[in-house]
C-alpha positions in Angstrom: -27.8 28.8 2.4 -28.1 25.3 0.7 -29.7 22.4 2.3 -27.3 19.6 1.3 -30.1 17.0 1.4 -31.1 18.5 -2.0 -28.2 16.4 -3.3 -30.4 13.4 -2.5 -32.8 10.7 -3.6 -35.5 13.1 -4.9 -33.3 13.6 -7.9 -33.6 9.9 -8.8 -37.2 10.2 -10.0 -36.3 13.2 -12.2 -33.1 12.0 -13.8 -33.3 12.3 -17.6 -31.8 9.5 -19.7 -28.1 10.0 -19.7 -25.4 8.6 -21.9 -23.9 5.7 -20.1 -20.4 6.1 -18.8 -18.4 3.4 -20.7 -15.4 3.8 -18.4 -17.4 2.9 -15.3 -17.7 -0.6 -13.8 -20.4 -1.3 -11.2 -19.0 -2.6 -7.9 -22.0 -2.8 -5.6 -25.7 -2.1 -5.7 -28.6 -2.1 -3.2 -27.3 0.8 -1.0 -29.6 3.4 0.6 -28.4 6.7 -0.7 -24.6 6.3 -0.3 -23.3 9.7 0.7 -19.7 9.1 1.8 -17.2 6.2 1.4 -13.9 5.4 3.2 -11.6 2.4 3.3 -10.4 0.2 6.2 -6.9 -1.1 6.8 -8.1 -4.5 5.5 -9.2 -3.0 2.2 -12.9 -3.0 2.7 -15.1 0.0 2.1 -17.4 1.6 4.7 -20.3 3.5 3.2 -22.5 6.1 5.0 -26.1 5.9 3.7 -28.6 8.6 4.2 -31.5 6.2 4.3 -35.0 6.3 2.7 -38.1 8.3 3.5 -38.7 5.9 6.5 -37.6 7.6 9.7 -34.3 6.5 11.2 -33.4 4.2 8.3 -29.9 5.5 7.8 -27.1 3.0 8.1 -23.4 2.2 7.6 -22.5 -0.7 5.4 -19.3 -2.8 4.8 -18.7 -3.5 1.2 -15.8 -5.9 0.3 -13.6 -5.4 -2.7 -15.8 -7.9 -4.7 -18.9 -5.7 -4.0 -20.5 -7.9 -1.4 -22.4 -5.7 1.1 -23.1 -6.3 4.8 -24.7 -4.1 7.4 -22.4 -2.7 10.1 -24.9 -0.4 11.9 -28.5 0.4 11.0 -31.2 2.5 12.7 -29.1 5.7 12.6 -30.9 9.0 12.7 -32.6 10.0 9.4 -35.7 11.8 8.2 -36.8 13.9 5.2 -35.3 17.4 5.6 -37.5 20.5 5.3 -37.0 20.4 1.5 -38.3 16.8 1.4 -35.1 14.7 0.7 -33.8 12.0 3.1 -31.0 13.2 5.4 -29.0 10.8 7.5 -25.4 9.7 8.0 -23.2 12.2 6.1 -19.6 11.4 7.0 -17.3 8.7 8.3 -13.7 8.6 9.6 -11.8 5.6 10.9 -9.0 6.3 13.4 -7.2 3.2 14.6 -10.3 1.1 15.4 -12.7 3.9 16.4 -15.2 4.7 13.7 -16.7 8.3 13.8 -20.1 8.6 12.2 -21.6 12.0 11.4 -25.3 12.4 11.6 -26.8 15.0 9.3 -29.6 17.6 9.7 -32.6 15.2 9.4 -35.8 17.0 10.1 -34.6 19.5 12.8 -36.3 22.2 10.8 -39.5 22.5 8.8 -40.4 24.6 5.8 -41.3 28.2 6.7 -44.3 30.1 5.6 -42.3 31.9 2.9 -40.3 30.2 0.2 -36.6 29.9 1.2 -37.4 30.1 5.0 -37.4 27.4 7.6 -38.6 27.1 11.2 -37.7 24.9 14.1 -39.3 21.5 14.4 -40.4 20.8 18.0 -40.5 17.0 17.5 -37.7 15.8 15.2 -37.4 12.1 14.5 -34.2 11.8 16.6 -32.6 13.8 19.4 -29.1 13.3 17.9 -29.3 14.9 14.5 -26.3 17.2 13.8 -23.9 15.1 15.9 -20.9 12.8 15.8 -21.1 9.3 17.3 -18.1 7.1 17.9 -18.3 3.3 17.5 -15.8 0.7 18.6 -14.9 -1.2 15.4 -12.3 -4.0 16.1 -11.0 -6.1 13.2 -13.2 -9.0 14.3 -16.3 -7.0 13.6 -15.0 -6.0 10.2 -14.4 -9.5 9.1 -17.2 -11.4 10.8 -20.1 -9.2 12.0 -23.7 -9.8 11.1 -24.4 -6.2 11.9 -25.9 -4.1 14.7 -29.2 -2.2 15.0 -30.2 0.7 17.2 -33.6 2.2 17.9 -35.0 5.5 19.0 -34.6 4.6 22.6 -30.9 4.1 21.9 -30.7 7.6 20.4 -32.2 9.0 23.6 -29.7 7.0 25.7 -26.8 8.5 23.7 -28.3 11.9 24.0 -28.1 11.6 27.8 -24.3 11.2 27.5 -24.1 7.5 28.5 -22.0 5.0 26.6 -24.3 2.5 24.9 -23.3 -1.2 24.5 -25.3 -3.0 21.8 -25.3 -6.7 21.1 -26.3 -8.4 17.8 -27.9 -11.7 16.9 -24.5 -13.3 16.7 -23.6 -12.4 20.3 -21.1 -9.7 19.2 -21.0 -6.4 21.1 -19.8 -2.9 20.4 -20.0 0.4 22.2 -21.3 3.7 20.9 -20.6 7.1 22.4 -22.0 10.6 21.5 -18.8 12.7 21.1 -20.4 16.0 20.2 -24.0 17.2 19.7 -23.9 20.4 17.6 -26.7 23.0 17.8 -29.5 21.9 15.5 -30.1 25.5 14.3 -29.5 29.1 15.1 -31.9 32.1 14.8 -31.7 33.8 11.4 -34.5 36.3 11.3 -35.7 37.6 7.9 -37.9 40.6 7.1 -40.4 38.1 5.7 -40.3 35.7 8.6 -39.0 36.8 12.0 -38.7 33.3 13.4 -36.6 32.0 10.5 -33.7 29.7 11.6 -30.6 28.4 9.9 -30.0 24.7 10.3 -26.8 22.9 11.0 -25.7 20.2 8.7 -22.4 18.3 9.5 -21.2 16.8 6.2 -17.8 15.4 6.6 -15.1 14.6 9.2 -11.4 13.8 9.8 -9.5 13.5 13.1 -6.1 13.6 14.6 -4.9 12.3 18.0 -6.8 15.0 20.0 -9.4 16.7 17.8 -12.2 16.1 15.3 -12.6 18.4 12.3 -16.1 18.6 11.0 -17.4 20.6 8.0 -20.9 22.0 8.4 -22.8 22.6 5.2 -25.5 24.6 7.0 -23.4 27.0 9.0 -20.6 27.0 6.3 -17.7 26.4 8.6 -15.2 23.9 10.0 -15.7 22.9 13.6 -12.7 21.8 15.7 -13.8 19.4 18.5 -11.8 18.0 21.4 -12.4 14.3 21.0 -12.0 13.6 24.8 -14.4 16.3 26.0 -16.6 17.3 23.1 -15.6 20.9 23.5 -16.0 22.6 20.2 -14.9 25.8 18.4 -15.2 27.3 15.0 -11.8 26.8 13.3 -12.7 28.8 10.2 -15.8 30.0 8.3 -16.4 30.4 4.6 -17.9 33.8 3.9 -20.2 34.2 0.9 -18.9 35.4 -2.5 -20.5 38.5 -4.1 -22.8 37.4 -6.9 -21.9 38.4 -10.4 -25.6 38.5 -11.3 -27.5 41.8 -11.6 -30.7 40.1 -10.4 -31.1 37.3 -7.8 -29.3 37.0 -4.5 -26.5 39.5 -3.8 -24.1 36.8 -2.6 -23.3 33.2 -3.3 -22.7 31.0 -0.3 -19.7 28.8 0.0 -21.0 25.4 1.3 -18.3 22.9 2.5 -19.1 19.3 1.3 -16.0 17.2 2.1 -12.8 17.3 4.2 -9.6 15.3 4.0 -6.0 15.3 5.4 -3.3 15.9 2.9 0.3 16.6 4.1 -0.8 17.7 7.6 -3.3 20.2 6.1 -7.1 20.1 5.7 -8.4 20.1 2.2 -12.1 21.1 1.8 -14.4 21.3 -1.2 -16.8 24.2 -1.4 -19.9 23.5 -3.4 -21.2 27.0 -3.9 -24.8 28.1 -3.3 -28.0 29.0 -5.1 -28.3 29.7 -8.0 -25.3 27.4 -8.4 -23.5 29.3 -11.1 -20.8 27.5 -13.1 -17.2 28.4 -12.0 -18.0 29.5 -8.4 -17.2 26.2 -6.7 -13.7 25.5 -5.5 -11.2 23.5 -3.4 -9.3 25.2 -0.5 -6.7 24.2 2.0 -7.2 25.0 5.7 -4.5 25.1 8.4 -5.7 22.9 11.3 -3.9 25.2 13.8 -4.7 28.7 12.6 -7.7 28.2 10.4 -6.0 30.1 7.6 -7.6 29.4 4.2 -5.6 29.0 0.9 -7.3 28.5 -2.5 -6.1 25.5 -4.4 -8.5 25.0 -7.3 -11.2 27.4 -8.6 -13.6 27.5 -11.5 -15.5 24.3 -10.5 -19.3 23.6 -10.4 -20.9 21.8 -7.4 -17.7 20.3 -6.1 -18.5 17.5 -3.6 -15.2 15.7 -3.1 -11.5 15.7 -3.8 -8.6 13.3 -3.5 -4.8 13.6 -4.0 -3.4 11.3 -6.6 -0.5 10.6 -4.2 -1.5 9.7 -0.6 0.5 12.2 1.4 1.0 15.2 -0.9 -0.6 17.5 -3.4 2.4 17.3 -5.7 1.2 14.4 -7.7 -2.0 16.2 -8.7 -5.6 16.3 -7.3 -8.9 14.8 -8.4 -12.1 16.8 -8.1 -15.6 15.4 -8.2 -18.6 17.5 -9.2 -22.1 16.4 -8.4 -24.0 17.8 -11.4 -22.9 20.5 -13.9 -26.5 21.8 -14.3 -27.5 21.6 -10.6 -30.2 22.1 -9.3 -31.5 20.7 -12.7 -30.6 17.1 -13.2 -27.5 16.5 -15.3 -24.2 14.7 -15.5 -21.4 15.0 -12.9 -17.8 15.3 -13.7 -14.4 14.0 -12.6 -11.3 16.1 -13.3 -7.6 16.0 -12.4 -5.6 19.1 -11.6 -1.9 19.8 -11.3 -1.0 21.7 -8.1 -0.1 24.6 -8.0 -0.6 25.1 -11.7 -4.0 25.3 -13.4 -3.3 22.4 -15.8 -6.2 20.0 -15.8 -7.8 17.1 -17.6 -11.4 15.8 -17.7 -11.5 12.1 -16.8 -15.2 11.6 -16.9 -18.2 13.9 -17.7 -21.1 11.4 -17.6 -21.4 10.5 -14.0 -24.7 10.1 -12.3 -25.1 12.0 -9.0 -21.5 11.2 -7.7 -21.3 12.0 -4.0 -17.9 10.8 -2.7 -14.8 9.0 -3.9 -11.6 7.3 -2.7 -8.5 5.9 -4.3 -8.0 2.3 -3.5 -4.3 2.2 -3.7 -4.1 -1.5 -3.4 -6.1 -2.2 -6.6 -5.3 1.1 -8.3 -9.1 1.7 -8.6 -11.0 4.9 -8.0 -14.2 4.1 -6.1 -17.2 6.4 -6.5 -20.5 6.5 -4.6 -23.6 7.5 -6.6 -26.3 9.0 -4.4 -29.4 8.5 -6.6 -28.5 5.1 -8.1 -27.8 3.4 -4.7 -24.5 1.9 -6.0 -20.7 2.1 -5.9 -18.9 2.2 -9.2 -15.2 2.3 -10.2 -12.7 3.2 -12.9 -8.9 3.0 -13.1 -7.1 5.8 -11.2 -6.5 8.6 -13.6 -3.0 9.7 -14.3 -1.5 13.1 -13.3 -2.9 15.8 -15.6 0.7 16.8 -16.5 1.9 15.6 -19.9 5.3 14.9 -18.5 6.5 11.8 -16.6 9.5 9.6 -16.2 10.9 6.1 -16.8 13.3 4.7 -14.2 15.5 1.8 -15.3 18.6 -0.1 -14.3 21.8 -0.9 -16.2 22.5 -4.4 -15.0 26.0 -4.6 -16.4 26.8 -1.0 -15.9 25.8 -0.9 -12.2 23.6 2.2 -12.5 20.1 3.4 -11.8 18.8 6.0 -14.2 15.8 8.2 -14.9 14.7 9.8 -18.2 11.7 11.6 -19.7 9.0 9.4 -21.2 10.3 10.2 -24.7 13.8 9.1 -23.6 15.3 12.5 -23.4 17.0 14.0 -20.3 18.6 10.8 -19.0 20.4 11.2 -15.7 22.2 8.7 -13.5 20.8 8.6 -9.9 23.0 5.9 -8.4 26.2 4.3 -9.7 28.7 1.7 -8.6 26.1 -1.0 -7.9 26.5 -4.7 -8.2 24.1 -5.9 -11.0 21.1 -3.7 -9.9 17.5 -4.7 -10.6 15.1 -1.8 -10.1 14.2 0.7 -8.9 10.7 0.1 -7.5 9.1 3.5 -6.5 7.4 4.6 -3.3 6.4 8.0 -4.6 4.2 8.9 -1.6 7.3 8.8 0.6 9.8 10.0 -2.0 11.8 6.7 -2.0 13.1 4.1 -4.4 14.1 0.5 -3.7 16.3 -1.8 -5.7 17.9 -5.2 -5.5 21.6 -6.0 -6.2 21.6 -9.5 -7.7 25.2 -10.4 -7.3 25.1 -9.8 -3.5 21.4 -10.5 -2.9 20.7 -7.3 -1.0 17.8 -4.8 -1.1 18.6 -1.1 -0.8 16.6 2.1 -0.6 17.3 5.8 -1.2 15.6 9.1 -1.8 14.3 9.6 -5.4 17.4 11.8 -6.2 19.7 8.9 -5.1 20.8 10.4 -1.8 20.3 8.8 1.6 21.1 5.2 0.6 20.5 2.5 3.2 20.3 -1.3 3.2 16.8 -2.6 3.9 17.4 -6.4 3.5 20.9 -7.9 3.7 22.5 -10.7 1.8 21.4 -13.4 1.1 17.7 -12.6 1.1 17.4 -9.3 -0.9 15.7 -8.5 -4.1 13.5 -5.9 -5.8 10.1 -5.4 -3.9 6.5 -5.0 -5.0 4.5 -2.9 -2.7 1.2 -3.2 -0.8 1.2 0.4 0.5 -2.1 0.2 2.3 -0.9 -2.8 4.2 2.6 -1.4 4.6 4.1 -4.6 3.3 6.5 -5.5 0.4 7.0 -8.7 -1.4 10.0 -9.9 -3.4 11.7 -12.9 -5.0 15.3 -14.0 -4.4 16.1 -15.5 -7.8 19.3 -17.3 -6.9 17.6 -19.2 -4.0 14.2 -19.8 -5.5 12.4 -18.0 -2.6 9.7 -15.4 -2.2 9.6 -13.2 0.9 7.4 -10.6 2.6 8.3 -7.9 5.1 7.4 -4.4 6.4 8.6 -1.5 4.2 11.6 -1.0 6.5 12.7 -4.6 6.1 11.4 -5.8 9.5 9.2 -8.8 10.1 10.6 -10.9 7.2 8.5 -13.9 6.3 9.5 -16.7 3.9 6.3 -17.4 1.9 7.4 -19.7 -0.9 10.5 -21.8 -1.7 11.6 -24.3 -4.3 11.0 -22.0 -7.4 13.3 -22.3 -10.4 14.8 -18.8 -10.7 11.8 -16.6 -9.9 12.0 -13.0 -11.1 10.4 -9.8 -9.8 6.9 -10.0 -8.5 3.9 -7.9 -9.4 0.8 -7.6 -7.1 -2.9 -7.5 -7.5 -3.5 -6.5 -3.9 -7.3 -6.1 -4.3 -7.6 -9.7 -5.3 -5.0 -10.8 -2.8 -2.7 -12.2 -5.5 1.0 -12.1 -6.5 2.3 -12.9 -10.0 5.9 -13.8 -11.1 7.8 -15.2 -14.1 9.6 -18.4 -13.2 12.5 -17.8 -15.6 14.2 -21.2 -15.3 11.1 -23.3 -15.7 9.4 -21.1 -18.4 6.3 -20.5 -16.4 4.1 -17.5 -15.3 2.9 -18.3 -11.8 0.3 -16.8 -9.4 -0.2 -17.3 -5.6 -2.1 -15.7 -2.7 -0.3 -13.0 -0.8 0.2 -15.4 2.1 2.1 -17.8 -0.3 -0.7 -20.4 -0.6 -2.6 -21.4 -3.8 0.4 -21.5 -6.2 -0.8 -21.9 -9.7 0.9 -22.1 -13.1 -1.0 -19.8 -15.4 1.2 -20.0 -18.5 3.9 -22.6 -19.3 6.2 -23.4 -22.1 7.8 -19.9 -22.3 11.4 -19.2 -23.3 12.9 -17.4 -20.4 10.0 -15.2 -19.1 12.0 -12.4 -17.5 9.8 -9.6 -16.1 6.1 -8.7 -16.2 3.5 -6.0 -15.5 -0.3 -6.0 -14.9 -3.2 -4.2 -16.4 -5.6 -5.1 -13.6 -8.5 -3.0 -14.8 -8.2 -4.4 -18.3 -7.7 -7.9 -17.0 -4.4 -8.5 -18.8 -0.8 -9.4 -17.9 2.2 -8.5 -20.0 5.7 -10.2 -20.0 9.0 -10.3 -21.9 10.4 -13.7 -23.1 14.2 -13.1 -23.0 15.3 -16.2 -24.9 12.6 -16.1 -27.7 12.9 -12.4 -28.0 9.2 -11.5 -27.8 6.7 -9.5 -25.7 3.4 -11.3 -24.9 0.2 -10.7 -23.0 -2.7 -12.8 -21.8 -5.7 -12.7 -19.6 -5.0 -12.7 -15.9 -6.0 -16.4 -15.7 -3.4 -17.2 -18.5 -5.9 -17.7 -21.3 -5.9 -15.7 -24.6 -2.1 -15.5 -25.0 -1.0 -13.1 -27.7 2.5 -12.3 -29.2 2.7 -8.5 -29.5 6.3 -7.8 -30.4 8.9 -10.2 -32.0 12.6 -10.2 -33.0 13.9 -8.5 -29.9 17.5 -9.0 -28.6 17.0 -10.4 -25.1 14.0 -8.3 -23.9 13.9 -8.1 -20.1 11.9 -5.4 -18.2 8.5 -4.2 -19.2 6.3 -1.3 -17.8 2.9 -0.1 -18.8 1.6 3.5 -19.2 -2.1 2.6 -19.4 -3.3 6.2 -19.5 -1.5 6.8 -22.8 -1.9 3.2 -24.1 1.9 2.5 -24.2 4.3 -0.1 -23.0 8.0 0.2 -22.4 10.6 -2.5 -22.4 14.4 -3.0 -22.2 16.6 -5.1 -24.5 19.7 -6.4 -22.7 21.3 -7.6 -25.9 20.8 -4.4 -27.9 21.4 -2.0 -25.0 18.3 0.1 -25.7 14.9 1.0 -24.3 11.9 0.8 -26.6 8.2 1.7 -26.5 5.1 0.8 -28.5 1.3 0.9 -28.3 -0.2 -1.7 -26.0 -1.0 -3.9 -29.0 2.6 -3.8 -30.2 2.2 -1.3 -33.0 4.2 1.9 -33.3 7.5 0.6 -32.0 10.2 3.2 -31.3 13.7 3.1 -29.8 13.9 5.9 -27.3 17.3 5.3 -25.6 20.4 3.6 -27.0 23.9 2.8 -25.9 23.1 1.4 -22.5 25.0 -1.3 -20.6 22.6 -4.2 -20.1 19.4 -2.4 -19.4 17.2 -4.6 -17.3 14.3 -3.5 -15.1 12.1 -0.5 -16.0 9.2 1.2 -14.3 7.1 4.3 -15.0 6.5 7.4 -12.8 3.5 9.4 -14.1 3.3 11.8 -11.2 5.8 14.2 -12.9 8.1 16.8 -11.3 6.5 20.0 -10.1 8.1 23.4 -10.3 9.0 24.7 -6.8 6.2 27.1 -5.7 7.4 30.0 -3.5 5.0 30.1 -0.6 6.5 32.8 1.6 9.4 35.3 1.6 10.2 37.3 4.8 13.0 39.8 5.7 14.0 40.6 9.2 17.1 42.7 9.9 19.6 41.2 7.6 18.0 37.7 7.6 16.0 36.7 4.5 13.9 33.5 4.7 12.5 31.7 1.7 9.9 28.9 1.9 8.7 26.8 -1.0 6.7 23.7 -1.8 8.7 20.5 -2.3 8.4 16.9 -3.4 9.5 14.2 -1.0 12.8 12.6 -1.9 13.8 15.3 -4.4 16.9 17.5 -4.2 16.8 21.3 -4.0 19.4 24.1 -4.1 18.7 27.8 -3.4 21.0 30.3 -5.2 21.2 34.1 -5.3 23.0 36.9 -7.1 22.9 40.7 -6.5 22.2 41.7 -10.1 20.4 39.9 -12.9 23.1 40.9 -15.3 25.6 38.8 -13.4 26.4 35.5 -15.2 26.9 33.3 -12.1 24.6 32.4 -9.2 26.0 31.7 -5.7 24.8 28.7 -3.8 23.0 29.5 -0.5 24.0 26.5 1.7 24.3 23.1 0.2 21.9 20.9 -1.7 19.2 19.4 0.4 16.7 16.5 -0.1 13.1 17.1 0.8 11.8 15.2 3.8 8.6 17.2 3.9 6.3 18.9 1.4 7.5 22.3 2.5 11.1 23.5 2.7 12.8 26.8 3.8 16.2 28.4 4.0 17.4 31.5 5.7 20.1 33.8 4.3 21.7 35.5 7.3 23.9 37.8 5.3 21.4 39.4 2.9 23.0 42.9 3.2 23.3 43.8 -0.5 21.0 46.6 -1.7 19.2 43.9 -3.7 19.4 40.1 -4.1 17.7 37.8 -6.5 16.9 34.2 -5.4 16.0 31.0 -7.2 15.2 27.5 -6.2 16.7 24.7 -8.3 15.1 21.2 -8.5 17.7 18.6 -9.2 17.1 15.8 -11.7 
């Protein structure tokens, strides 16, 4: 058994000098042992802090995207655990406007008379350790609150089952409710100490419409709790692993440290247990209905968190965060990315200091990390998929086509044809969709990533190619012919005219974290910026010769654009200063896209009919595709295609059913033949496009003595 409070502030005084992480930027300081971090719909960060050695000093803070901290709720249960480290708030989950707060083990147990044992504490610092409290958290509190404080008497009131309304100095009120109070400990007698107990330690939480799912790092299980009644059950337990050591403990415990929703399944990190051997930590998937456990990633050391690179699916790859590679001795933590279901991986950082939690801010394309012992939040750009593959998507303006190719230009396929001067596509990879504008008829259309399922999102005369704020479920676009800029929901509803009177504005790019949009004003020769509500319009760069399309390196503080009339590619700081000419003598360059992970940029040349790439400084120029008909817009997809993974095959009577993992918006075809020597495969049904991350097909006539099946993934 591991007391997770060991991952705490006591390490701070024993940390050796570590090589600084040059890739990290500091976002916020002055936290009190940040253990978990989540993001709100408005883009702010909520941080659970375990507190200090002072009793009941745990709190939840609001940190905005500029790193400014405010207290949301303080006075939460906390105390030094039996090993001496502070233990307090250890998990957060926001569902609609209800915030669930997990209270950790605190001091419910004391050190026993024999090393490695513990005994019950008759007088803990709070009566609601090992519990989940719900807090009403309306948008007004997120934006304006001066914070709330509760005291021990309030803990006791919550313990009684009563709803607790608290009011702060600003006259604001909120209500707290105790949803579930887990057993603080259970008997665990030892030969050396008959009264030994095993403590509970809730350490992470997610919820659906009816249940809470809580990982317990003391009992090594996942609890499923009815949110309306507090009735609890054990969904699944994580049994120990036999130890590979000839001396020491016979088994290594599997201690859960985080839990997340991904594609309707629960994804849990398992830290491992003493003596914390390298390679025995892992990431697993848990079915929320049956509790069935499937291994996803193994071979880790002290895994404390994980995050999918795409919001709703594992197909784009998974990040793993490890607390310390030499734990329990101080040492650097590690961030890695893995392709699922393969074992392909990449190390993104190996010099982190006690990282405890992470989240992907999809608005700003930043990975936010909490550091337990340094009391700060840090960030780095979101790492790419570990796969070496990837794709460029581009339009042929004159040819009326949308295409896709590999990053080196090979494997070009046409996805959609017969269009009227298309600009796009823009990609929504999480939902498996692409959007594009048709300039001649000023419409916006959408389809699956394989080109099927086309539909009109915005009709003439107000359509264009969108830029996305996925966290806010909004899109923004320019209508070049009318000089307007619009916003709408992702389905085209709730259209708002934000800006008018522009001289041929081209496609927008967004810095959502900063609340800004950028666009080239082709007719006036300007690069402009405005707030996302359309206010604060500023000319950043002027005197350009037909600025066509642009892209942003937000983390690097740069913007890149193509000047169609002067035939060059340029970049500048995000405020327009420091302008550089990177590439010259191009024949009407138009679209530009950045692959920051590989240090490359791609662009189209309408006049030459080709696509080129170079390093970000303009060196190493290559032509990768030729013979196109007016190539215009270009974008990069670094998530890469995943080989279909067969998950289940069942045979009943003469019916054979095959189930496989799928990528949203991609096309699949199942085929069979009765002998491998046969030259041709027979289609089983028709081609289908994935609308979920799992697909299946049944062959009702599988009566041959043998049949061989395969699943094809279409380009």
